[in-house]
Backbone as CSV, one residue per row, in Angstrom:
resi,resn,N_x,N_y,N_z,CA_x,CA_y,CA_z,C_x,C_y,C_z
1,MET,-42.012,16.268,46.928,-42.686,15.447,45.923,-43.831,16.230,45.309
2,ALA,-43.978,16.175,43.981,-45.079,16.849,43.318,-46.386,16.191,43.726
3,ARG,-47.404,17.008,43.991,-48.690,16.496,44.434,-49.758,16.828,43.411
4,PRO,-50.760,15.934,43.236,-51.879,16.270,42.373,-52.559,17.544,42.856
5,VAL,-52.957,18.400,41.928,-53.589,19.656,42.307,-54.912,19.807,41.574
6,LYS,-55.760,20.651,42.128,-57.028,20.976,41.494,-57.095,22.488,41.305
7,VAL,-57.317,22.900,40.087,-57.452,24.325,39.803,-58.711,24.538,38.985
8,ALA,-59.288,25.716,39.112,-60.551,25.995,38.435,-60.355,26.354,36.977
9,ASP,-59.223,26.961,36.650,-59.033,27.486,35.312,-57.778,26.930,34.657
10,THR,-57.734,27.129,33.354,-56.518,26.850,32.609,-55.529,27.979,32.846
11,VAL,-54.272,27.625,33.084,-53.237,28.611,33.377,-52.218,28.613,32.238
12,GLU,-51.860,29.804,31.764,-50.834,29.915,30.733,-49.494,30.194,31.399
13,VAL,-48.471,29.443,30.990,-47.128,29.612,31.531,-46.206,30.032,30.389
14,LEU,-45.541,31.173,30.560,-44.619,31.682,29.545,-43.187,31.362,29.949
15,TYR,-42.365,30.915,28.996,-40.989,30.546,29.286,-40.058,31.724,29.028
16,ASP,-39.065,31.892,29.903,-38.030,32.884,29.643,-36.898,32.231,28.854
17,GLU,-35.925,33.015,28.419,-34.856,32.482,27.579,-34.037,31.424,28.310
18,LYS,-33.896,31.554,29.613,-33.147,30.565,30.380,-33.813,29.190,30.293
19,ARG,-35.126,29.173,30.351,-35.846,27.900,30.266,-35.769,27.319,28.854
20,TRP,-35.887,28.169,27.834,-35.753,27.695,26.460,-34.353,27.132,26.213
21,ALA,-33.331,27.773,26.782,-31.958,27.303,26.612,-31.774,25.926,27.256
22,LEU,-32.359,25.744,28.431,-32.298,24.449,29.109,-33.009,23.389,28.272
23,PHE,-34.163,23.736,27.746,-34.913,22.814,26.904,-34.089,22.381,25.687
24,ARG,-33.446,23.334,25.029,-32.628,23.006,23.858,-31.455,22.102,24.230
25,ARG,-30.839,22.365,25.380,-29.702,21.553,25.811,-30.135,20.111,26.092
26,LEU,-31.260,19.957,26.775,-31.748,18.614,27.082,-32.174,17.880,25.822
27,ARG,-32.738,18.608,24.876,-33.133,17.986,23.606,-31.907,17.515,22.813
28,GLU,-30.845,18.294,22.825,-29.633,17.884,22.121,-29.038,16.630,22.757
29,ARG,-29.067,16.560,24.067,-28.584,15.371,24.765,-29.450,14.165,24.402
30,THR,-30.748,14.380,24.355,-31.690,13.325,23.992,-31.421,12.819,22.581
31,LYS,-31.224,13.737,21.660,-30.989,13.373,20.270,-29.716,12.534,20.138
32,GLU,-28.694,12.902,20.892,-27.441,12.141,20.859,-27.684,10.684,21.257
33,ILE,-28.463,10.478,22.300,-28.740,9.122,22.785,-29.606,8.349,21.797
34,MET,-30.674,8.989,21.310,-31.604,8.292,20.426,-30.986,7.998,19.066
35,LEU,-30.137,8.883,18.587,-29.415,8.618,17.343,-28.477,7.430,17.497
36,ALA,-27.814,7.361,18.642,-26.913,6.244,18.907,-27.678,4.923,18.856
37,LEU,-28.840,4.885,19.484,-29.651,3.670,19.482,-30.133,3.328,18.071
38,SER,-30.527,4.354,17.317,-31.068,4.113,15.978,-30.027,3.507,15.040
39,ARG,-28.761,3.790,15.284,-27.702,3.230,14.422,-27.628,1.716,14.535
40,ARG,-28.170,1.169,15.611,-28.258,-0.287,15.763,-29.709,-0.743,15.633
41,SER,-30.503,0.078,14.971,-31.920,-0.250,14.692,-32.734,-0.456,15.956
42,VAL,-32.377,0.260,17.004,-33.150,0.228,18.251,-34.010,1.486,18.302
43,ALA,-35.315,1.321,18.119,-36.241,2.448,18.153,-36.505,2.861,19.591
44,SER,-36.649,4.161,19.832,-36.844,4.642,21.191,-37.711,5.885,21.205
45,ILE,-38.168,6.241,22.385,-38.918,7.474,22.596,-38.325,8.185,23.807
46,VAL,-38.556,9.484,23.886,-38.228,10.220,25.100,-39.546,10.700,25.667
47,HIS,-39.672,10.624,26.981,-40.963,10.959,27.592,-40.782,11.978,28.714
48,GLY,-41.905,12.533,29.138,-41.880,13.492,30.236,-41.676,14.920,29.777
49,SER,-41.057,15.714,30.625,-40.936,17.147,30.363,-40.108,17.463,29.122
50,VAL,-39.146,16.601,28.780,-38.344,16.837,27.573,-39.215,16.687,26.326
51,ALA,-40.216,15.828,26.378,-41.151,15.679,25.260,-42.167,16.812,25.236
52,ARG,-42.592,17.258,26.408,-43.610,18.322,26.499,-43.008,19.709,26.330
53,GLY,-41.841,19.913,26.938,-41.179,21.212,26.888,-41.106,21.946,28.205
54,ASP,-41.867,21.514,29.210,-41.918,22.220,30.494,-40.775,21.793,31.415
55,VAL,-39.562,21.912,30.934,-38.398,21.456,31.692,-38.043,22.433,32.809
56,ASP,-37.336,21.908,33.807,-36.750,22.745,34.846,-35.420,22.120,35.246
57,GLN,-34.775,22.652,36.253,-33.450,22.172,36.633,-33.440,20.728,37.122
58,ALA,-34.603,20.224,37.503,-34.686,18.842,37.978,-35.026,17.857,36.867
59,SER,-35.218,18.345,35.645,-35.620,17.478,34.536,-34.509,16.517,34.131
60,ASP,-34.907,15.281,33.838,-33.985,14.256,33.366,-34.313,13.894,31.923
61,VAL,-33.329,13.351,31.236,-33.544,12.788,29.908,-33.857,11.309,30.105
62,ASP,-35.131,10.938,29.907,-35.566,9.559,30.113,-35.933,8.949,28.762
63,VAL,-35.018,8.172,28.207,-35.248,7.520,26.920,-35.739,6.098,27.191
64,PHE,-36.810,5.703,26.484,-37.409,4.382,26.687,-37.476,3.631,25.371
65,VAL,-37.083,2.376,25.413,-37.195,1.474,24.264,-38.483,0.667,24.460
66,PRO,-39.499,0.861,23.637,-40.817,0.263,23.905,-40.990,-1.182,23.461
67,SER,-39.917,-1.879,23.165,-40.009,-3.284,22.769,-38.821,-4.040,23.350
68,VAL,-38.935,-5.353,23.357,-37.853,-6.179,23.904,-36.668,-6.180,22.934
69,VAL,-35.500,-5.878,23.451,-34.266,-5.917,22.674,-33.210,-6.639,23.503
70,GLN,-32.184,-7.112,22.838,-31.066,-7.698,23.563,-30.274,-6.567,24.227
71,SER,-29.924,-6.766,25.474,-29.245,-5.704,26.213,-27.925,-5.304,25.555
72,TYR,-27.256,-6.268,24.930,-25.962,-5.930,24.320,-26.137,-4.948,23.174
73,GLU,-27.303,-4.984,22.484,-27.548,-4.045,21.394,-27.607,-2.613,21.931
74,VAL,-28.296,-2.442,23.041,-28.392,-1.120,23.663,-27.030,-0.652,24.154
75,GLU,-26.336,-1.530,24.842,-25.065,-1.139,25.452,-23.979,-0.883,24.410
76,LEU,-23.969,-1.682,23.345,-22.996,-1.442,22.275,-23.301,-0.144,21.529
77,ALA,-24.592,0.130,21.336,-24.975,1.378,20.664,-24.495,2.585,21.453
78,LEU,-24.665,2.547,22.753,-24.217,3.650,23.598,-22.698,3.744,23.618
79,GLU,-22.056,2.585,23.723,-20.588,2.549,23.753,-19.994,3.110,22.457
80,ASP,-20.585,2.744,21.315,-20.098,3.229,20.022,-20.160,4.756,19.932
81,ALA,-21.127,5.348,20.652,-21.289,6.797,20.632,-20.519,7.490,21.750
82,GLY,-19.718,6.709,22.489,-18.943,7.285,23.590,-19.763,7.577,24.823
83,LEU,-20.916,6.916,24.942,-21.809,7.140,26.088,-21.647,5.980,27.063
84,LYS,-20.687,6.094,27.926,-20.353,5.006,28.846,-21.268,5.032,30.076
85,PRO,-21.888,3.901,30.403,-22.771,3.845,31.573,-22.018,4.099,32.879
86,ILE,-22.669,4.802,33.777,-22.105,4.984,35.111,-22.753,4.016,36.103
87,GLU,-23.922,3.455,35.708,-24.623,2.513,36.581,-25.660,1.764,35.765
88,ARG,-25.868,0.503,36.119,-26.883,-0.317,35.460,-27.682,-1.050,36.537
89,GLU,-28.976,-1.154,36.344,-29.787,-1.844,37.340,-31.050,-2.428,36.726
90,ILE,-31.597,-3.414,37.414,-32.906,-3.981,37.088,-33.873,-3.532,38.159
91,VAL,-35.042,-3.067,37.737,-36.059,-2.622,38.674,-37.372,-3.333,38.375
92,VAL,-37.979,-3.878,39.420,-39.323,-4.447,39.331,-40.123,-3.772,40.442
93,ALA,-41.053,-2.904,40.064,-41.770,-2.106,41.077,-42.639,-2.974,41.970
94,THR,-43.376,-3.906,41.380,-44.207,-4.873,42.117,-44.137,-6.195,41.360
95,PRO,-44.522,-7.318,41.985,-44.418,-8.617,41.301,-45.207,-8.698,40.000
96,TRP,-46.234,-7.879,39.839,-47.072,-7.951,38.634,-46.767,-6.852,37.619
97,GLN,-45.749,-6.051,37.874,-45.408,-4.989,36.927,-44.201,-5.356,36.072
98,LEU,-43.989,-4.570,35.030,-42.984,-4.861,34.012,-41.560,-4.786,34.575
99,PRO,-40.775,-5.860,34.464,-39.353,-5.783,34.844,-38.605,-4.937,33.811
100,LYS,-37.816,-3.983,34.288,-37.135,-3.063,33.382,-35.653,-2.961,33.689
101,ALA,-34.883,-2.760,32.637,-33.449,-2.512,32.760,-33.208,-1.019,32.619
102,HIS,-32.391,-0.470,33.484,-32.023,0.949,33.432,-30.518,1.058,33.214
103,VAL,-30.148,1.834,32.207,-28.740,2.140,31.967,-28.570,3.637,32.164
104,TYR,-27.847,4.024,33.202,-27.650,5.438,33.514,-26.362,5.915,32.861
105,ILE,-26.493,6.922,32.017,-25.345,7.453,31.284,-24.707,8.601,32.051
106,SER,-25.529,9.333,32.782,-25.062,10.423,33.636,-26.102,10.612,34.727
107,ASP,-25.894,11.598,35.585,-26.849,11.829,36.664,-28.219,12.245,36.155
108,ASP,-28.279,12.777,34.924,-29.560,13.273,34.424,-29.997,12.648,33.097
109,SER,-29.415,11.505,32.732,-29.838,10.863,31.487,-29.721,9.345,31.601
110,SER,-30.722,8.653,31.044,-30.757,7.197,31.144,-31.536,6.593,29.985
111,VAL,-31.305,5.305,29.785,-32.061,4.519,28.813,-32.701,3.360,29.563
112,THR,-33.992,3.156,29.326,-34.743,2.077,29.959,-35.292,1.157,28.883
113,PHE,-35.252,-0.151,29.125,-35.862,-1.088,28.188,-36.460,-2.262,28.956
114,PRO,-37.542,-2.851,28.417,-38.223,-3.944,29.121,-37.453,-5.250,28.999
115,LEU,-37.563,-6.071,30.036,-36.893,-7.373,30.026,-37.847,-8.500,29.640
116,ILE,-39.141,-8.199,29.530,-40.130,-9.104,28.946,-41.037,-8.247,28.068
117,LYS,-41.849,-8.882,27.255,-42.713,-8.144,26.344,-43.678,-7.255,27.129
118,PRO,-43.701,-5.961,26.855,-44.606,-5.067,27.583,-46.038,-5.174,27.081
119,LYS,-46.970,-4.927,27.987,-48.377,-4.825,27.607,-48.627,-3.431,27.032
120,ALA,-49.802,-3.279,26.419,-50.158,-1.974,25.853,-50.144,-0.893,26.921
121,LEU,-50.648,-1.201,28.128,-50.679,-0.200,29.201,-49.284,0.159,29.688
122,ASP,-48.355,-0.791,29.625,-46.970,-0.510,30.019,-46.377,0.584,29.137
123,VAL,-46.656,0.515,27.839,-46.142,1.507,26.894,-46.938,2.811,27.019
124,GLU,-48.249,2.685,27.206,-49.089,3.885,27.333,-48.693,4.734,28.538
125,PHE,-48.138,4.099,29.553,-47.639,4.837,30.721,-46.721,5.978,30.295
126,TYR,-45.861,5.698,29.315,-44.913,6.709,28.864,-45.596,7.779,28.018
127,TYR,-46.563,7.379,27.223,-47.281,8.353,26.403,-48.224,9.212,27.236
128,PHE,-48.660,8.702,28.370,-49.481,9.496,29.296,-48.740,10.760,29.708
129,GLY,-47.446,10.644,29.939,-46.638,11.796,30.332,-46.149,12.619,29.156
130,GLY,-46.476,12.172,27.938,-45.992,12.842,26.741,-44.748,12.149,26.235
131,ALA,-44.723,11.774,24.949,-43.566,11.077,24.399,-43.403,11.410,22.925
132,VAL,-42.150,11.538,22.483,-41.843,11.759,21.076,-40.773,10.773,20.636
133,ASP,-40.850,10.393,19.347,-39.830,9.514,18.793,-38.734,10.342,18.136
134,LEU,-37.768,9.667,17.526,-36.618,10.366,16.965,-37.016,11.299,15.824
135,ASN,-37.921,10.869,14.958,-38.354,11.732,13.855,-39.028,13.003,14.366
136,GLN,-39.868,12.857,15.380,-40.524,14.027,15.979,-39.504,14.934,16.652
137,LEU,-38.501,14.314,17.258,-37.448,15.088,17.917,-36.689,15.927,16.893
138,LYS,-36.359,15.314,15.751,-35.651,16.038,14.698,-36.466,17.213,14.170
139,LYS,-37.790,17.073,14.189,-38.681,18.138,13.713,-39.010,19.152,14.808
140,GLU,-38.377,18.979,15.985,-38.553,19.875,17.124,-40.003,19.908,17.615
141,LYS,-40.656,18.760,17.507,-42.050,18.666,17.938,-42.148,18.532,19.451
142,ARG,-43.112,19.215,20.024,-43.470,19.067,21.434,-44.891,18.513,21.493
143,VAL,-45.166,17.722,22.521,-46.475,17.084,22.601,-47.105,17.305,23.971
144,ALA,-48.406,17.117,24.025,-49.129,17.229,25.288,-48.908,15.989,26.132
145,GLY,-48.946,16.158,27.428,-48.807,15.043,28.357,-49.153,15.512,29.758
146,VAL,-49.177,14.580,30.682,-49.572,14.875,32.064,-48.360,14.783,32.975
147,ASP,-48.191,15.789,33.842,-47.055,15.772,34.769,-47.435,15.104,36.086
148,LYS,-46.501,15.071,37.033,-46.721,14.357,38.290,-47.728,15.042,39.209
149,ARG,-48.066,16.293,38.895,-49.115,16.979,39.662,-50.497,16.647,39.129
150,LEU,-50.549,15.784,38.119,-51.781,15.487,37.400,-52.332,16.731,36.724
151,MET,-51.426,17.491,36.119,-51.792,18.638,35.296,-51.501,18.300,33.839
152,LEU,-52.476,18.559,32.968,-52.282,18.382,31.542,-51.458,19.549,31.022
153,ILE,-50.324,19.253,30.402,-49.443,20.270,29.834,-49.623,20.267,28.314
154,GLU,-50.078,21.393,27.766,-50.271,21.521,26.320,-49.348,22.615,25.797
155,PRO,-48.373,22.242,24.957,-47.383,23.213,24.482,-47.998,24.339,23.657
156,THR,-47.393,25.524,23.774,-47.714,26.665,22.922,-46.399,27.228,22.393
157,SER,-46.475,28.168,21.486,-45.256,28.748,20.926,-44.470,29.552,21.959
158,LYS,-45.136,29.988,23.013,-44.478,30.810,24.025,-44.229,30.067,25.341
159,GLY,-44.703,28.840,25.428,-44.560,28.076,26.671,-45.557,26.930,26.685
160,HIS,-46.499,26.967,27.634,-47.556,25.958,27.647,-48.758,26.475,28.424
161,VAL,-49.859,25.782,28.248,-51.017,25.982,29.103,-51.202,24.710,29.907
162,GLU,-51.662,24.846,31.140,-51.862,23.681,31.988,-53.246,23.716,32.616
163,SER,-53.808,22.529,32.780,-55.151,22.399,33.352,-55.247,21.066,34.073
164,GLN,-56.160,20.973,35.016,-56.237,19.775,35.836,-56.788,18.590,35.048
165,VAL,-56.378,17.404,35.477,-56.818,16.157,34.851,-58.013,15.568,35.588
166,ILE,-57.995,15.654,36.917,-59.042,15.039,37.732,-60.410,15.594,37.343
167,GLY,-61.312,14.671,37.023,-62.646,15.068,36.595,-62.774,15.239,35.096
168,ARG,-61.646,15.153,34.374,-61.636,15.328,32.920,-60.898,14.170,32.241
169,GLU,-60.946,13.014,32.849,-60.129,11.885,32.395,-60.391,11.512,30.928
170,ALA,-61.649,11.440,30.523,-61.966,11.049,29.144,-61.454,12.092,28.147
171,GLU,-61.635,13.351,28.475,-61.165,14.437,27.604,-59.647,14.428,27.487
172,VAL,-58.978,14.227,28.611,-57.511,14.213,28.613,-56.985,13.027,27.808
173,ALA,-57.607,11.864,27.962,-57.190,10.681,27.205,-57.237,10.964,25.709
174,LYS,-58.293,11.628,25.269,-58.447,11.953,23.845,-57.385,12.952,23.393
175,LYS,-57.094,13.938,24.230,-56.124,14.974,23.871,-54.722,14.413,23.677
176,ILE,-54.330,13.451,24.512,-52.957,12.940,24.428,-52.871,11.605,23.686
177,GLY,-54.027,11.079,23.261,-54.023,9.888,22.425,-53.745,8.592,23.145
178,VAL,-54.264,8.461,24.372,-54.105,7.221,25.130,-55.474,6.736,25.578
179,SER,-55.512,5.551,26.149,-56.782,4.987,26.601,-57.246,5.646,27.905
180,ARG,-58.540,5.607,28.118,-59.079,6.106,29.391,-58.561,5.282,30.556
181,GLU,-58.299,4.004,30.287,-57.835,3.108,31.348,-56.521,3.584,31.950
182,ILE,-55.556,3.986,31.113,-54.270,4.424,31.654,-54.418,5.740,32.401
183,VAL,-55.314,6.614,31.944,-55.526,7.887,32.653,-56.125,7.616,34.022
184,ARG,-57.131,6.748,34.069,-57.745,6.429,35.365,-56.742,5.776,36.296
185,GLU,-55.929,4.866,35.743,-54.927,4.183,36.572,-53.921,5.165,37.157
186,ARG,-53.397,6.081,36.321,-52.396,7.027,36.788,-52.987,8.016,37.786
187,VAL,-54.227,8.422,37.589,-54.880,9.300,38.562,-54.964,8.587,39.910
188,GLN,-55.363,7.324,39.885,-55.484,6.555,41.124,-54.133,6.390,41.809
189,VAL,-53.110,6.024,41.035,-51.779,5.788,41.607,-51.181,7.066,42.178
190,LEU,-51.227,8.157,41.407,-50.588,9.394,41.846,-51.344,10.049,42.994
191,THR,-52.657,9.910,43.014,-53.441,10.450,44.123,-53.144,9.676,45.403
192,ARG,-53.082,8.355,45.283,-52.772,7.534,46.454,-51.361,7.803,46.947
193,ARG,-50.422,7.954,46.005,-49.036,8.206,46.389,-48.911,9.518,47.150
194,ALA,-49.693,10.511,46.750,-49.659,11.793,47.457,-50.189,11.649,48.881
195,ASP,-51.126,10.716,49.066,-51.726,10.522,50.387,-50.869,9.659,51.316
196,VAL,-50.279,8.573,50.767,-49.573,7.625,51.624,-48.073,7.573,51.368
197,GLY,-47.607,8.239,50.295,-46.187,8.222,49.967,-45.810,6.978,49.183
198,HIS,-44.543,6.886,48.812,-44.055,5.714,48.083,-44.071,4.497,49.000
199,THR,-44.438,3.356,48.447,-44.503,2.129,49.244,-43.302,1.219,49.018
200,GLY,-42.304,1.692,48.276,-41.104,0.901,48.086,-41.092,0.168,46.755
201,ILE,-39.939,-0.374,46.415,-39.740,-1.108,45.179,-39.545,-2.576,45.510
202,PHE,-40.207,-3.450,44.776,-40.125,-4.894,45.006,-38.693,-5.394,44.815
203,ILE,-38.087,-5.053,43.678,-36.700,-5.433,43.409,-35.967,-4.259,42.786
204,LYS,-34.779,-3.990,43.292,-33.880,-3.001,42.696,-32.479,-3.592,42.801
205,ARG,-32.002,-4.102,41.676,-30.744,-4.871,41.680,-29.698,-4.190,40.799
206,LEU,-28.635,-3.685,41.434,-27.524,-3.102,40.689,-26.696,-4.214,40.052
207,LEU,-26.204,-3.950,38.840,-25.380,-4.928,38.138,-23.908,-4.547,38.222
208,ALA,-23.076,-5.536,38.401,-21.635,-5.329,38.322,-21.258,-5.177,36.849
209,PRO,-20.093,-4.572,36.567,-19.702,-4.339,35.167,-19.699,-5.589,34.299
210,GLU,-19.353,-6.715,34.880,-19.251,-7.938,34.081,-20.583,-8.674,33.947
211,GLU,-21.622,-8.223,34.631,-22.903,-8.927,34.615,-23.755,-8.526,33.421
212,ASN,-24.579,-9.484,33.000,-25.464,-9.326,31.856,-26.908,-9.217,32.343
213,PHE,-27.681,-8.306,31.754,-29.059,-8.087,32.204,-29.893,-9.376,32.142
214,GLU,-29.837,-10.081,31.021,-30.677,-11.266,30.859,-30.311,-12.359,31.856
215,ALA,-29.013,-12.550,32.085,-28.574,-13.581,33.026,-28.992,-13.233,34.456
216,VAL,-28.851,-11.968,34.818,-29.245,-11.549,36.168,-30.751,-11.678,36.335
217,MET,-31.510,-11.366,35.297,-32.960,-11.496,35.374,-33.359,-12.951,35.600
218,GLN,-32.702,-13.870,34.900,-32.989,-15.290,35.099,-32.696,-15.714,36.534
219,GLN,-31.614,-15.204,37.095,-31.262,-15.527,38.483,-32.286,-14.963,39.454
220,LEU,-32.764,-13.763,39.176,-33.771,-13.150,40.044,-35.071,-13.943,40.048
221,VAL,-35.428,-14.490,38.899,-36.638,-15.311,38.810,-36.507,-16.544,39.700
222,LYS,-35.303,-17.113,39.754,-35.069,-18.284,40.615,-35.128,-17.898,42.092
223,GLU,-34.553,-16.731,42.401,-34.477,-16.307,43.795,-35.786,-15.728,44.305
224,ARG,-36.529,-15.091,43.417,-37.777,-14.425,43.807,-38.917,-14.938,42.928
225,PRO,-39.464,-16.087,43.248,-40.490,-16.702,42.394,-41.745,-15.843,42.219
226,GLU,-41.919,-14.828,43.072,-43.089,-13.948,42.908,-43.088,-13.251,41.548
227,ILE,-41.897,-13.077,40.977,-41.800,-12.430,39.674,-42.586,-13.196,38.616
228,LYS,-42.767,-14.505,38.829,-43.453,-15.344,37.846,-44.918,-14.933,37.676
229,ILE,-45.451,-14.160,38.628,-46.830,-13.673,38.482,-46.970,-12.955,37.155
230,ARG,-46.019,-12.074,36.853,-46.064,-11.338,35.597,-45.601,-12.196,34.417
231,LEU,-44.610,-13.031,34.629,-44.069,-13.831,33.535,-45.093,-14.823,32.988
232,LYS,-46.022,-15.265,33.840,-47.021,-16.243,33.423,-48.187,-15.610,32.669
233,GLU,-48.322,-14.283,32.746,-49.430,-13.607,32.078,-49.231,-13.626,30.575
234,LYS,-50.309,-13.752,29.859,-50.260,-13.740,28.394,-50.247,-12.301,27.885
């Protein structure tokens, strides 16, 4: 597991051709997914290393839809593009966090969308790690974001520079265009996770092929009333 680190200086990382080739391949896969969604007017972003550029062999294509959409719109968009899901699931990390639907297209690519209206911080979570939309993707734009080590990754023409986030939260928030609140929250969560490890997921429910995300979510609310903690929030 990646751990938060503290370093005294900014470090420059240069990419070799193998890394650039991997980056281009993951970006093409991302574009295929996001274009498919856009054909049904579903706006999306890609976040993490694919948005920043610091990809490696463990990098995934994580596409996120930042607004509530009908699940059939997402699934039909993917189906029309020949992107057949291999697995679908609902995940609720804790009773007070955003319930999300995950559609896995392959072992390294997925689409996530919220099952209730997300708060500003829910969306900022993705921008904290760096996120680009379809137009930025078409323009081959890379953006700054924070990785799981709590290192700020700032793209350069030859690779990136990285520097620690801890102790620079306000500066980092300004650099990546998010609130100080989300930076402080992520520092707290990732630092604690490094100390105590993952504490588990509240709900992780796989869907059968014939099941519908919205219907299963309604059933989960009946079975697990704790979910209403988040549903009752304005």
